[in-house]
N, C-alpha and C positions, 0 to 999 in steps of 0.2 A: 603450577600456579596459573590461574586463569588469565587470559589475555583481555585487556580492556579495549572494546571497540565501540563505535557509534553506528547506529543504523537509522537511515532516513527512508521514509515511506511516502510515496505520492499517490495521487488519485487514479490508480489503475488496478484492475482485477487480475490481469494476466501476470503470472508468476507470483501472485500474492500468497496463495496457499502454500506453494512450494517453499517460499522464503520463510514463512512462519514455521513450517515443519522443520526446516534446517536449523533455524535459530533456536527453536525449542530443544532440539536434539543436542546441539552444541552447549547450550546453557545447562541442560540437565546433566551432561557429562563433565561439568565444570571446566569446559574448554574456554569459555568466554564469559565476560560480564558485559552488559549492554546498556548504553544510553540510547533511547529511542526518540527520534524527532519525526513529527508528522505534519504534513501540510494540511490545510483545511479540508481539501478533497481527500487526502489520505486518511484522515480520521473518519470521514463519512464512509469511505469505501470499506475500511476495516470493519466497521460496525455492520454495514450492509451484508457482508459476507459471513457474519457471525463469528469473527475471530478475535474480538476485543478481549474476551476473558483469557485468551492464551497468553496475554502479556504478563499474567501472574507468574508464569514460568520463565519469562525472558527478562523483563525489566521490572524487578520487584518493588522499586520505589526508594531504595537506599541511595546513598551518595554514589554518583556515577552510574546509577542504575534507574534513573528517572525516566519518565515519559513526558516529553515536551510537545505540546500541540500549538499550532499557530494561533488558535483562538484564545489561548491564555498567555500569550507573549506580548511584551511591550513592542512598540513600533520599531525599535532599533534591533530587535531580536538579540538581546544581550547574551542569552545563553549560547548563541552561536560562537561567541568569543572564547568559549572554553577551549577551542582547538588551538589557541595560541599558548595556553598555559597548562592544559591537562595532558596526561600521558596516553592519549589514544593511539593505539597501534595502527588503526586504519578507520576509514569511513566507508560504509557500504550503502549505496542508494539502490534499493530493490523492493518493489519494482520502480523503475523510472519512466513516467509517462512521456509521451511525445512532447507534450507542452513543457515539461521540466527539462527534457533534453535540449529543446530548442533554446530555452533561456540560458542554460549552462553554456551551450555552444556560442551564444552571443554575449556572454559575460554579464547577463542580467541577474541580479540578486535581490529580488523584490518579494520573495516568500521565505518562510522559515527554512525550507529545504535548500533552495538555491543559495541562500545566505550561508547556510552551514557548509555547503560545498565550497563556496568562495573562501570562507574562513579556514577551512581545512587545507586548501591549497596554499594559502598564505602562511599557515602555520607549519607547513612541511609534513602534514598528515596525508598519506596517499589515499586517493579516492578510487573506489571500485564501483562502477555503474552497471546495472543490469537493465538495459532499455527494453521496453515492450515492443517497440517497432524498429526492428533491426535491419531487415532486408525487404525490398519491395516485393510484394506478392501476398498470397494468402497465408494466414496463420489461424490456428484453432484456439479459441479462448472460452472461458467458462463464465456464464452470466449469473448475477444475483437473482433474488426473488422477483418475479413479475407475474402479472395476471394475464392469462391467455383468454382474450375475449371470445374466441371461437369455441372454447370449452365451457365458458361461464354460462350458467342457467339463470342468472339474475334472481337467485333465491331471495325471498323476503320472509324473515330477516336474513341477512347475509352472515354466515357463520364466521368468515374471516375478519369481518369488521368487529364483531363482538369479542373474538378471542385474542386480538392483538393487545398486549399489555402496554404498548407504547403509543396507542392511538395513531398508528402509522397507516392504517387503511381507511380510506374514505370512499364514499360513493360518488361517481361522476357519470352523469347521464344514465343512471341505473346500473352501472358496472363498478365493481370495487377497483380502486387504484391504490397502489402502494407508494407512500410518500418516502422517497429514499433518504430524506434528511432525518426523518424520525425512525426509520427502520433500524432495528438492532440485530437482524439476521437470526432471530430465535428459531424460526422455522415452524412456529405454531400454525401459521396460516396455511402452510403446505399440507400438514396432516389433517387440518380441520375441514378442508373442502372435499366432500365426498365425490365430486366430479373431476378432481384433478386439474382444476383450472389454474392453480397456483404452481408455477414452475420454479425450480431452483436447481442450479448446477447444470443448466443446459449448455451443451457445447455448440458453438457457432463459429463459422469461418468469417473472418474479417480481412479486408484488404489493407495492407500497409502501403501508405503513400510514398512516392519517391522523395518528396521533400523531407519526410520524417527519417527515412533511411539515410539521406544526405546529411542530416544533422548529426546522426550517430557517427558517420564517418568523420565529421568535424571533431567530435569528442576524442576520437582515436589519435588525433594530432596534438592534443593538449598535454601540457606538462603536468606531471604528478597525478595523472588520471589514467585508469585502465578500464576498457570496456569488456564486460563479460557476457557470454552468450546465454548462460543459465545460472540460477542461484546456486546450484550444486557445486560450482567452481569455487565458491566462497570457502567451503570446507577445506579444499586443497590448499588455498592460500593461507588460511589460519593455521593449518597443520605445519606450515613451514616457518612460522614465526617463533 
């Protein structure tokens, strides 16, 4: 019998693909059924990375398998109240951005995801958080689509402007620029530029600030909440249920 869980996604690209891969695998093997909650930034980032269509295999839309986004919620985030009455085995927040971690650590519940965490804790549903910024120092992350101006030849007409089905590419000072709000991560711009000016999946090192790592330490002391180092640990936890 499948385990009913809830999954919350915030606006971070780090650990995003890994979490989608794991959730898809578990749902496919009938290990879990999933209700998904996305912050506004989470919705945008999932689309930018071209992962939105994968929800078809994870949260199919049936009861307790819906996708709730912040943009279609009432101001009171009423669907977060499900954690008081519905039989969720656990809540996973993965990835959890530094901003979301800071709010949870301070008890702030002003977004769909932070409200879901608060309601889960109140309802006795254990929360597992996979923060993106865990320890001070460098980490490697993967970037969404971007235009490399150094490689751009400023073609006229610009092939990536014309090929984008979502009008997400506009010209700025003669250079194409990708509007992250409109981008759906389809990748057509990447393949259409013969000069390789559009980059996708670049690996970059970023610095984790001490204040963000400190907030993660605060989470570790909270009741009914466990901090995980990697999404893969979710599979081990579900297997024990």
